[in-house]
DOLOKOL-164207 format. One record per residue (C-alpha): residue number from 1; residue in one letter; x, y, z. Coordinates in Angstrom, 3 decimals, padded with zeros to 6 digits. Example, Ala and Ser with C-alpha at 12.3 -4.5 7.8 and 13.67 -1.06 7.14 Angstrom:
SITE zator vexmar       px       py       pz
SITE     1      a  012.300 -004.500  007.800
SITE     2      s  013.670 -001.060  007.140
REM end
This chain:
SITE zator vexmar       px       py       pz
SITE     1      m -027.990  027.281 -015.012
SITE     2      k -027.195  025.525 -011.781
SITE     3      n -026.966  021.773 -012.048
SITE     4      s -027.503  019.711 -008.940
SITE     5      l -024.380  017.627 -008.488
SITE     6      f -024.535  016.420 -004.929
SITE     7      s -027.191  015.914 -002.348
SITE     8      t -025.557  015.485  001.009
SITE     9      p -026.479  013.570  004.157
SITE    10      a -024.688  014.397  007.354
SITE    11      a -021.682  016.673  007.083
SITE    12      a -019.480  013.638  007.453
SITE    13      f -020.017  012.753  003.827
SITE    14      l -019.446  016.189  002.323
SITE    15      a -015.709  015.947  002.826
SITE    16      v -015.365  012.390  001.625
SITE    17      a -017.632  012.944 -001.376
SITE    18      l -015.669  015.892 -002.665
SITE    19      c -012.137  015.197 -001.576
SITE    20      g -012.099  011.607 -000.427
SITE    21      s -008.564  010.574 -001.169
SITE    22      p -007.699  007.054 -002.269
SITE    23      l -005.536  007.027  000.831
SITE    24      l -007.380  008.610  003.731
SITE    25      a -006.107  008.939  007.249
SITE    26      q -008.265  006.994  009.655
SITE    27      e -008.053  006.271  013.347
SITE    28      a -006.849  002.703  013.811
SITE    29      t -008.623  000.527  016.311
SITE    30      q -005.299 -001.042  017.188
SITE    31      a -002.250  001.170  017.192
SITE    32      e  000.828 -000.361  015.639
SITE    33      p  003.774 -001.158  017.895
SITE    34      p  006.464  001.509  017.908
SITE    35      s  009.022  001.060  015.159
SITE    36      s  012.522  002.330  014.703
SITE    37      p  013.289  005.310  012.445
SITE    38      a  015.062  002.985  010.056
SITE    39      e  011.859  001.047  009.530
SITE    40      t  009.632  004.047  008.845
SITE    41      a  012.043  005.745  006.463
SITE    42      s  011.657  005.439  002.721
SITE    43      p  012.597  001.895  001.715
SITE    44      q  016.025  001.234  000.287
SITE    45      p  017.130 -001.568 -002.015
SITE    46      d  018.035 -004.739 -000.218
SITE    47      a  019.171 -008.002 -001.712
SITE    48      a  016.994 -009.953  000.692
SITE    49      s  013.854 -008.269 -000.597
SITE    50      t  013.735 -010.589 -003.584
SITE    51      t  012.960 -013.474 -001.276
SITE    52      t  010.421 -011.681  000.898
SITE    53      t  008.298 -010.695 -002.118
SITE    54      t  008.114 -014.132 -003.696
SITE    55      t  004.553 -015.409 -003.761
SITE    56      n  002.334 -017.954 -005.427
SITE    57      p  001.427 -016.450 -008.837
SITE    58      g -001.986 -018.151 -008.633
SITE    59      v -003.065 -016.129 -005.601
SITE    60      r -006.107 -014.011 -006.437
SITE    61      i -006.430 -010.446 -005.333
SITE    62      v -009.404 -008.132 -005.618
SITE    63      r -009.175 -004.363 -005.462
SITE    64      l -010.305 -002.071 -002.685
SITE    65      s -011.326  000.571 -005.211
SITE    66      q -012.842  003.264 -002.981
SITE    67      v -012.313  004.258  000.628
SITE    68      n -014.310  007.190  001.970
SITE    69      g -014.547  007.848  005.685
SITE    70      e -013.868  005.205  008.317
SITE    71      v -012.872  001.971  006.602
SITE    72      q -010.653 -000.808  007.930
SITE    73      l -009.175 -003.950  006.413
SITE    74      d -007.739 -007.049  008.048
SITE    75      r -004.903 -008.073  005.708
SITE    76      q -004.013 -011.031  007.955
SITE    77      t -000.851 -009.358  009.168
SITE    78      g -001.527 -010.445  012.754
SITE    79      r -002.552 -006.879  013.691
SITE    80      g -006.291 -007.359  013.118
SITE    81      f -008.192 -004.526  011.463
SITE    82      e -005.989 -001.685  010.254
SITE    83      s -006.776  001.533  008.436
SITE    84      a -007.679  000.883  004.827
SITE    85      f -006.617  002.780  001.728
SITE    86      a -007.876  002.612 -001.833
SITE    87      n -005.882  000.288 -004.102
SITE    88      l -005.039 -002.106 -001.292
SITE    89      p -005.286 -005.712 -002.504
SITE    90      i -007.775 -007.960 -000.697
SITE    91      i -006.852 -011.624 -000.460
SITE    92      q -008.758 -014.758  000.499
SITE    93      g -009.508 -014.653  004.201
SITE    94      g -009.482 -010.855  004.294
SITE    95      r -012.060 -008.893  006.277
SITE    96      l -013.390 -005.437  005.454
SITE    97      r -015.539 -003.161  007.583
SITE    98      t -016.873  000.388  007.546
SITE    99      g -017.713  002.750  010.375
SITE   100      d -018.855  006.242  009.417
SITE   101      g -017.808  005.651  005.844
SITE   102      v -018.328  003.646  002.672
SITE   103      a -016.166  001.351  000.561
SITE   104      e -016.156 -000.331 -002.832
SITE   105      v -014.428 -003.527 -003.945
SITE   106      e -013.793 -004.415 -007.590
SITE   107      f -013.412 -007.962 -008.919
SITE   108      e -011.269 -008.848 -011.933
SITE   109      d -014.130 -008.688 -014.460
SITE   110      n -015.305 -005.219 -013.327
SITE   111      s -018.003 -006.627 -011.040
SITE   112      s -018.241 -004.665 -007.813
SITE   113      l -019.276 -004.817 -004.170
SITE   114      r -020.222 -001.753 -002.123
SITE   115      l -020.444 -001.444  001.657
SITE   116      t -022.647  001.174  003.309
SITE   117      p -021.740  002.625  006.735
SITE   118      n -021.401  000.257  009.696
SITE   119      s -021.106 -002.846  007.546
SITE   120      s -018.715 -005.784  007.704
SITE   121      v -017.871 -008.497  005.172
SITE   122      e -015.425 -011.377  004.901
SITE   123      f -013.865 -013.041  001.849
SITE   124      p -013.653 -016.746  002.739
SITE   125      v -013.272 -017.799 -000.915
SITE   126      l -011.313 -016.029 -003.661
SITE   127      a -010.437 -019.026 -005.802
SITE   128      a -008.871 -019.350 -009.260
SITE   129      h -009.556 -022.668 -011.008
SITE   130      p -007.237 -024.401 -013.518
SITE   131      d -009.741 -023.810 -016.337
SITE   132      g -009.460 -020.044 -015.863
SITE   133      t -012.741 -019.547 -014.027
SITE   134      r -012.923 -017.741 -010.698
SITE   135      a -015.151 -018.274 -007.666
SITE   136      s -015.785 -015.688 -004.961
SITE   137      t -017.737 -015.902 -001.733
SITE   138      v -018.602 -012.759  000.207
SITE   139      h -019.861 -013.375  003.734
SITE   140      v -021.872 -010.485  005.156
SITE   141      v -021.479 -010.152  008.917
SITE   142      q -023.547 -007.019  009.419
SITE   143      g -024.876 -003.928  007.709
SITE   144      a -025.997 -003.467  004.099
SITE   145      i -024.222 -004.121  000.814
SITE   146      y -024.736 -003.910 -002.923
SITE   147      v -023.341 -006.324 -005.503
SITE   148      s -023.392 -005.718 -009.267
SITE   149      l -022.017 -008.394 -011.596
SITE   150      t -020.985 -008.207 -015.236
SITE   151      k -022.128 -010.675 -017.909
SITE   152      s -018.944 -012.711 -017.549
SITE   153      k -019.514 -016.448 -017.203
SITE   154      d -015.909 -017.002 -016.136
SITE   155      s -016.616 -015.698 -012.637
SITE   156      s -019.161 -016.739 -010.021
SITE   157      v -020.047 -014.806 -006.885
SITE   158      n -021.966 -016.157 -003.913
SITE   159      v -023.111 -014.029 -000.995
SITE   160      t -023.694 -015.668  002.370
SITE   161      f -025.107 -014.523  005.712
SITE   162      g -026.132 -016.638  008.654
SITE   163      k -027.107 -019.997  007.125
SITE   164      e -028.248 -018.449  003.844
SITE   165      t -026.411 -018.690  000.529
SITE   166      l -027.290 -016.393 -002.366
SITE   167      d -026.204 -017.732 -005.766
SITE   168      l -026.065 -014.776 -008.153
SITE   169      s -026.548 -015.149 -011.909
SITE   170      p -024.323 -013.242 -014.372
SITE   171      s -025.423 -009.582 -014.627
SITE   172      a -027.155 -009.802 -011.252
SITE   173      h -027.497 -006.595 -009.254
SITE   174      i -028.654 -006.897 -005.663
SITE   175      a -029.009 -005.069 -002.385
SITE   176      l -028.820 -007.014  000.869
SITE   177      a -029.681 -005.368  004.193
SITE   178      l -029.122 -007.105  007.522
SITE   179      n -029.611 -004.011  009.658
SITE   180      g -033.422 -004.086  009.795
SITE   181      p -035.751 -006.243  011.882
SITE   182      q -035.592 -008.884  009.131
SITE   183      p -032.844 -009.449  006.538
SITE   184      r -034.007 -008.283  003.116
SITE   185      l -032.784 -009.076 -000.398
SITE   186      d -033.727 -006.827 -003.317
SITE   187      v -032.905 -008.014 -006.833
SITE   188      m -032.656 -005.147 -009.308
SITE   189      e -031.215 -007.166 -012.209
SITE   190      g -030.734 -010.841 -012.991
SITE   191      t -031.865 -013.680 -010.759
SITE   192      v -030.764 -015.043 -007.398
SITE   193      q -031.132 -018.512 -005.924
SITE   194      a -031.539 -018.208 -002.142
SITE   195      v -030.516 -021.523 -000.572
SITE   196      n -031.045 -022.598  003.038
SITE   197      g -030.508 -026.304  003.518
SITE   198      a -033.021 -028.137  001.331
SITE   199      t -035.010 -024.965  000.615
SITE   200      t -034.252 -022.962 -002.536
SITE   201      t -036.140 -019.805 -003.471
SITE   202      t -035.703 -018.139 -006.853
SITE   203      v -035.859 -014.352 -006.774
SITE   204      a -036.311 -012.679 -010.161
SITE   205      k -035.609 -009.137 -011.346
SITE   206      k -037.474 -006.403 -009.444
SITE   207      k -038.516 -008.859 -006.758
SITE   208      a -037.480 -009.045 -003.122
SITE   209      l -037.125 -011.655 -000.414
SITE   210      l -037.748 -011.075  003.268
SITE   211      f -036.040 -013.591  005.525
SITE   212      d -037.623 -014.842  008.722
SITE   213      s -035.119 -015.247  011.530
SITE   214      i -037.577 -017.433  013.458
SITE   215      n -038.470 -019.706  010.527
SITE   216      p -035.584 -019.451  008.033
SITE   217      a -037.094 -022.161  005.817
SITE   218      a -040.013 -019.911  004.896
SITE   219      p -038.817 -016.571  003.471
SITE   220      t -041.430 -014.222  002.059
SITE   221      l -041.265 -013.391 -001.649
SITE   222      l -042.244 -009.768 -002.349
SITE   223      s -043.506 -008.400 -005.652
SITE   224      k -041.412 -005.239 -005.822
SITE   225      n -038.201 -003.635 -004.653
SITE   226      e -038.046 -001.130 -001.836
SITE   227      k -035.879  001.964 -002.237
SITE   228      g -032.989  002.134  000.193
SITE   229      p -031.121  005.188  001.489
SITE   230      y -027.984  004.404 -000.561
SITE   231      d -029.632  003.232 -003.781
SITE   232      d -028.708  006.356 -005.733
SITE   233      w -025.060  006.077 -004.710
SITE   234      d -025.055  002.464 -005.869
SITE   235      k -026.865  003.331 -009.093
SITE   236      h -024.362  005.988 -010.083
SITE   237      a -021.455  003.702 -009.236
SITE   238      v -022.851  001.004 -011.529
SITE   239      e -023.419  003.569 -014.294
SITE   240      y -019.847  004.801 -013.884
SITE   241      h -018.401  001.314 -014.318
SITE   242      n -020.630  000.549 -017.311
SITE   243      r -020.091  003.887 -019.017
SITE   244      l -016.314  003.891 -018.704
SITE   245      a -015.571  000.219 -019.304
SITE   246      p -013.021 -000.005 -022.164
SITE   247      t -014.488 -000.710 -025.594
SITE   248      n -011.248 -000.638 -027.606
SITE   249      g -007.887 -002.361 -027.593
SITE   250      n -005.844  000.482 -026.097
SITE   251      y -005.007 -001.578 -023.033
SITE   252      g -003.572 -004.381 -025.119
SITE   253      t -003.568 -007.770 -023.465
SITE   254      t -003.957 -006.474 -019.911
SITE   255      p -005.615 -009.585 -018.457
SITE   256      y -008.174 -007.994 -016.134
SITE   257      a -010.849 -005.323 -016.405
SITE   258      y -010.814 -003.937 -012.879
SITE   259      g -009.336 -000.484 -012.576
SITE   260      l -009.724  000.309 -016.278
SITE   261      a -012.851  002.449 -015.831
SITE   262      d -010.835  004.711 -013.521
SITE   263      m -008.000  004.878 -016.052
SITE   264      n -010.505  005.900 -018.745
SITE   265      y -011.874  008.685 -016.568
SITE   266      y -008.661  010.036 -015.053
SITE   267      g -006.379  009.825 -018.083
SITE   268      g -005.970  008.853 -021.726
SITE   269      f -003.633  007.559 -024.429
SITE   270      s -001.683  009.872 -026.697
SITE   271      s  001.427  009.802 -028.848
SITE   272      m  004.467  010.776 -026.803
SITE   273      g  006.847  011.152 -029.765
SITE   274      g  010.529  010.300 -029.667
SITE   275      g  009.840  006.732 -030.743
SITE   276      c  007.812  005.989 -027.609
SITE   277      g  004.557  005.468 -029.448
SITE   278      s  001.168  005.705 -027.726
SITE   279      m  001.295  005.909 -023.934
SITE   280      w -001.277  006.447 -021.222
SITE   281      r -000.893  009.513 -019.008
SITE   282      p -003.076  010.771 -016.173
SITE   283      y -004.710  014.132 -016.605
SITE   284      l -003.625  017.078 -014.454
SITE   285      v  000.120  016.381 -014.563
SITE   286      s  003.201  018.181 -015.831
SITE   287      s  006.705  016.940 -016.620
SITE   288      n  007.511  017.367 -012.914
SITE   289      w  005.164  014.539 -011.932
SITE   290      s  006.497  011.038 -011.305
SITE   291      p  004.378  007.897 -010.749
SITE   292      y  006.485  006.466 -007.939
SITE   293      s  007.351  009.609 -005.976
SITE   294      n  004.477  008.983 -003.567
SITE   295      g  002.879  005.806 -002.361
SITE   296      l  003.230  003.187  000.297
SITE   297      w  004.318 -000.366  000.802
SITE   298      a  001.653 -002.578  002.401
SITE   299      y  002.786 -005.823  004.008
SITE   300      y  001.147 -009.184  003.260
SITE   301      p  002.567 -012.242  005.056
SITE   302      s  002.507 -014.432  001.933
SITE   303      a  004.181 -011.902 -000.347
SITE   304      g  006.080 -009.284  001.622
SITE   305      y  005.488 -005.619  000.815
SITE   306      s  003.229 -004.717 -002.106
SITE   307      w  003.259 -001.269 -003.725
SITE   308      v  000.061  000.786 -003.284
SITE   309      s -000.503  003.934 -005.320
SITE   310      p -002.392  006.906 -003.843
SITE   311      y -004.106  007.835 -007.111
SITE   312      p -007.762  006.957 -007.802
SITE   313      w -006.715  005.245 -011.066
SITE   314      g -003.683  003.628 -009.448
SITE   315      w -004.412 -000.094 -009.851
SITE   316      t -003.863 -001.505 -013.352
SITE   317      a -001.033  000.899 -014.153
SITE   318      f  000.881 -000.306 -011.087
SITE   319      h  000.131 -004.022 -011.431
SITE   320      s  000.871 -004.454 -015.126
SITE   321      g  002.720 -002.816 -017.979
SITE   322      s  005.550 -000.384 -017.341
SITE   323      w  006.199  003.299 -016.797
SITE   324      n  008.722  004.981 -019.078
SITE   325      l  010.263  008.434 -019.108
SITE   326      c  009.798  009.749 -022.641
SITE   327      n  010.676  013.263 -023.794
SITE   328      g  010.871  014.373 -020.173
SITE   329      s  007.415  013.067 -019.148
SITE   330      w  006.204  009.822 -017.646
SITE   331      g  003.821  007.552 -019.515
SITE   332      w  002.509  004.025 -019.059
SITE   333      q  002.424  001.248 -021.628
SITE   334      p  000.364 -001.930 -021.203
SITE   335      s  001.618 -005.478 -021.409
SITE   336      g  000.197 -008.940 -020.886
SITE   337      g  001.874 -009.551 -017.532
SITE   338      w  000.320 -009.054 -014.114
SITE   339      n  002.252 -008.354 -010.921
SITE   340      g -000.464 -009.548 -008.567
SITE   341      l  000.221 -009.385 -004.853
SITE   342      s  003.973 -009.442 -005.333
SITE   343      n  003.820 -005.968 -006.793
SITE   344      i  007.173 -004.318 -007.442
SITE   345      a  007.707 -001.292 -009.659
SITE   346      a  008.099 -002.097 -013.351
SITE   347      v  009.728  001.057 -014.668
SITE   348      n  012.468  002.308 -016.949
SITE   349      r  015.257  002.904 -014.423
SITE   350      l  016.862  005.725 -016.408
SITE   351      g  015.897  008.924 -014.649
SITE   352      g  013.339  007.104 -012.553
SITE   353      p  012.569  007.388 -008.848
SITE   354      r  015.081  005.845 -006.470
SITE   355      n  013.068  003.754 -004.048
SITE   356      l  011.662  001.080 -006.295
SITE   357      r  012.510 -001.890 -004.103
SITE   358      p  010.328 -002.887 -001.164
SITE   359      p  011.516 -002.828  002.437
SITE   360      v  012.192 -006.058  004.276
SITE   361      h  009.858 -007.335  006.978
SITE   362      t  012.503 -008.532  009.412
SITE   363      h  010.548 -009.264  012.598
SITE   364      p  006.955 -009.342  013.924
SITE   365      l  007.134 -005.705  015.047
SITE   366      s  008.137 -004.412  011.620
SITE   367      p  005.612 -001.855  010.303
SITE   368      t  002.877 -003.137  008.027
SITE   369      i  002.687  000.199  006.176
SITE   370      v  005.786  002.074  004.970
SITE   371      a  005.476  005.398  003.172
SITE   372      v  007.467  006.691  000.202
SITE   373      n  007.459  010.493  000.057
SITE   374      e  009.964  011.842 -002.440
SITE   375      k  007.869  014.888 -003.298
SITE   376      p  004.992  016.768 -001.674
SITE   377      l  001.751  015.144 -002.752
SITE   378      v -000.588  017.499 -004.601
SITE   379      a -004.376  017.127 -004.384
SITE   380      s -007.278  018.900 -006.046
SITE   381      t -009.686  020.204 -003.412
SITE   382      l -012.836  022.084 -002.560
SITE   383      n -011.927  025.664 -001.654
SITE   384      k -014.792  027.762 -000.317
SITE   385      d -017.224  028.080 -003.235
SITE   386      s -015.021  026.509 -005.932
SITE   387      f -013.480  023.166 -006.726
SITE   388      v -009.804  023.681 -007.515
SITE   389      f -008.036  021.391 -009.982
SITE   390      r -004.299  021.505 -009.350
SITE   391      n -001.460  020.601 -011.650
SITE   392      d  000.414  017.413 -010.711
SITE   393      s -002.511  016.170 -008.628
SITE   394      a -002.998  013.443 -011.280
SITE   395      g -006.674  013.271 -010.320
SITE   396      l -006.065  012.894 -006.593
SITE   397      g -009.044  014.388 -004.765
SITE   398      v -011.177  014.724 -007.912
SITE   399      p -014.622  013.145 -007.355
SITE   400      r -015.019  010.052 -009.483
SITE   401      g -017.167  010.487 -012.580
SITE   402      t -018.402  013.938 -011.574
SITE   403      f -016.751  016.578 -013.732
SITE   404      g -017.373  015.243 -017.209
SITE   405      k -014.316  014.982 -019.465
SITE   406      l -011.263  015.775 -017.375
SITE   407      g -009.107  016.159 -020.485
SITE   408      h -010.633  019.580 -021.177
SITE   409      i -009.984  020.710 -017.620
SITE   410      s -006.464  019.260 -017.749
SITE   411      n -005.597  021.386 -020.788
SITE   412      n -006.687  024.491 -018.897
SITE   413      v -004.635  023.458 -015.858
SITE   414      a -001.568  022.874 -018.042
SITE   415      q -001.764  026.481 -019.234
SITE   416      h -002.494  028.167 -015.911
SITE   417      g -001.257  025.762 -013.199
SITE   418      s -004.744  025.333 -011.755
SITE   419      a -008.384  025.716 -012.698
SITE   420      e -011.554  026.334 -010.705
SITE   421      r -015.125  025.266 -011.187
SITE   422      p -017.742  027.218 -009.224
SITE   423      v -019.851  025.465 -006.631
SITE   424      y -022.383  026.765 -004.185
SITE   425      i -023.253  025.501 -000.746
SITE   426      n -026.942  025.019 -000.143
SITE   427      n -028.018  024.372  003.445
SITE   428      p -031.412  022.693  003.475
SITE   429      s -033.471  022.452  006.606
SITE   430      s -032.291  019.833  009.027
SITE   431      n -034.279  016.671  008.502
SITE   432      a -032.805  013.415  009.715
SITE   433      g -034.987  011.265  007.483
SITE   434      q -034.261  013.340  004.419
SITE   435      n -030.556  013.427  005.169
SITE   436      e -030.411  009.672  005.416
SITE   437      h -032.332  009.333  002.175
SITE   438      v -030.109  011.640  000.159
SITE   439      a -026.966  010.055  001.564
SITE   440      s -027.065  007.818 -001.469
SITE   441      t -025.997  010.589 -003.825
SITE   442      a -023.344  012.084 -001.615
SITE   443      v -021.089  009.243 -000.624
SITE   444      g -018.412  007.816 -002.835
SITE   445      h -016.103  009.953 -004.915
SITE   446      g -019.013  012.144 -005.905
SITE   447      t -022.070  010.956 -007.748
SITE   448      a -023.308  013.250 -010.449
SITE   449      a -026.949  013.605 -011.275
SITE   450      n -025.781  014.438 -014.779
SITE   451      h -022.442  014.069 -016.470
SITE   452      t -022.145  017.242 -018.486
SITE   453      t -018.766  018.833 -018.946
SITE   454      p -018.431  021.853 -016.659
SITE   455      t -017.588  025.217 -018.162
SITE   456      s -016.536  028.474 -016.610
SITE   457      s -020.192  029.394 -016.177
SITE   458      h -021.162  026.041 -014.724
SITE   459      s -022.122  026.176 -011.080
SITE   460      t -022.351  023.047 -008.989
SITE   461      a -024.859  022.659 -006.199
SITE   462      i -023.674  021.070 -002.989
SITE   463      n -026.316  020.518 -000.366
SITE   464      s -025.025  020.367  003.159
SITE   465      r -026.449  020.757  006.617
SITE   466      s -023.166  022.094  007.924
SITE   467      s -019.484  022.065  007.188
SITE   468      a -017.447  018.986  007.975
SITE   469      s -014.064  018.943  009.593
SITE   470      s -011.183  017.096  008.072
SITE   471      g -008.883  015.267  010.319
SITE   472      g -006.425  012.512  010.692
SITE   473      g -005.646  009.518  012.752
SITE   474      h -002.657  007.362  013.230
SITE   475      v -001.485  004.003  012.120
SITE   476      g  001.695  002.511  013.442
SITE   477      g  002.734  005.521  015.380
SITE   478      g  002.362  008.111  012.616
SITE   479      q  000.417  010.845  014.379
SITE   480      a -001.717  013.140  012.268
SITE   481      t -001.617  016.866  012.795
SITE   482      s -004.131  017.901  010.179
SITE   483      t -007.354  019.504  011.241
SITE   484      g -009.270  022.102  009.347
SITE   485      s -012.739  023.003  008.264
SITE   486      f -014.114  021.482  005.089
SITE   487      g -016.903  022.987  003.063
SITE   488      g -015.690  026.444  003.922
SITE   489      s -011.928  026.163  003.725
SITE   490      h -009.273  023.585  003.047
SITE   491      a -007.468  021.085  005.165
SITE   492      s -003.961  021.573  006.364
SITE   493      g -001.244  019.042  005.771
SITE   494      g -000.516  016.225  008.156
SITE   495      s  002.635  014.455  009.222
SITE   496      v  003.729  011.284  007.541
SITE   497      g  006.525  009.169  008.881
SITE   498      g  008.173  012.171  010.405
SITE   499      g  007.898  014.242  007.222
SITE   500      s  005.319  016.543  005.746
SITE   501      m  003.017  015.211  003.089
SITE   502      g -000.082  016.461  001.468
SITE   503      g  001.597  019.190 -000.480
SITE   504      g -000.529  022.193 -001.048
SITE   505      s -003.898  022.246  000.565
SITE   506      a -004.596  018.756  001.758
SITE   507      g -002.813  016.199  003.819
SITE   508      a -003.268  013.049  005.798
SITE   509      s -001.357  010.724  008.032
SITE   510      a -000.981  007.014  008.182
SITE   511      g  001.492  005.090  010.110
SITE   512      g  004.540  005.757  008.548
SITE   513      g  002.343  007.353  006.147
SITE   514      s -000.495  007.826  003.868
SITE   515      h -001.374  010.368  001.297
SITE   516      g -003.972  012.511 -000.198
SITE   517      s -006.596  014.983  000.632
SITE   518      a -007.987  014.920  004.105
SITE   519      g -011.230  013.185  004.715
SITE   520      g -013.156  013.496  007.903
SITE   521      h -016.166  012.507  009.857
SITE   522      h -018.419  014.051  012.442
REM end
């Protein structure tokens, strides 16, 4: 039986849906100034780094949880918009925009924001109050977004555009589109108070509000929602977060919920023996894998360089707890602390990776991204008519929430070094309207129509108008060399900071380096 797994829009989204890496190479709008070889090399310990990474512990950060296609983030480094990578922290005052791509942002309580292509948002308020509550304001500049909130009453989220303010209730789920003739708000869950000056309009569940740009004081209340081209993508993302939210105490006193759904999908807890107790390990790894062999340091003016992991689950496990080498394998144990923006490796030094200290940002022309490449980075990829799960990929390249229980696949990979799941490419007739409509189920890290566990006889349908090409860009002088066809073959590796990265069948480049499977666009 052939289960429909993806419906695909333009070919641009086939590559990012299947193999969208948490760290994709994108073309920067502003190339970084040239930097010296010493600055782009792997960072070395430096006594001064302890001062450059000191930051206010009360600073809030939210997580850039998915980056597929062209996505850029202004981290307030003075360089404007720069290429964005999953697991980058977003701070108050940050700006995020998409081109031919999509992005997702997670808040501390597992609430989420999703940007469709050609959208732009700002984060003017990310506040933490003394009583423990949090307030967030997302200002939409252009495009279309989705917001889905949890039931938490400790966090409030407002969405603004123009002179409008949308006050979202707990559990609210909305779509806001500014790219039509009139801005439109659709409320799928909860309620929203739309405020413009002295005018307040209450929009209930399954209702919509059409804003009048000529007479903003008189929006039109509509009796039902209208389906948008990315609704299915949003729906599956919400289901993923709800389905995989932790329901037990395995994560101890880890203070925040964001990132835990990814940890539940891409790994699990087990007894490591040797007195180590229960530890979390990603699936698809062997004893040769190390958590800090690959990654990058991202510069933030208020905190110095912050560690960013390339793995799709690489948030909570690199901001809290500690990694320990036990019986020859790496595992993570939770703790109540939180590294925040000043994020330095918390790891058992015995036998651990060498470059655990951040570089030092010595002058305005210092790079804002510095790569760490101690080993070739392995990614799982689409290869012709099969999806190939590779050992030591640790989930990198695996579509989020798509392949059922990865633990079963991981056991097979541990025995054979890799495992394949059949897919077939279906090329429907070219229809621009249809392609835009089905874009909703193709973007993101894969959005499954069903979540059954694949078996050797399971065949996955991938609908595509044509193959997409993977490619790279540059950030800060790191020039990509990777180009290859996707949907029919795999991407070649790209250059990172003067060295090869991408190990195996996928690679990318990002100014001094990025990682992961190649993503591309038309």
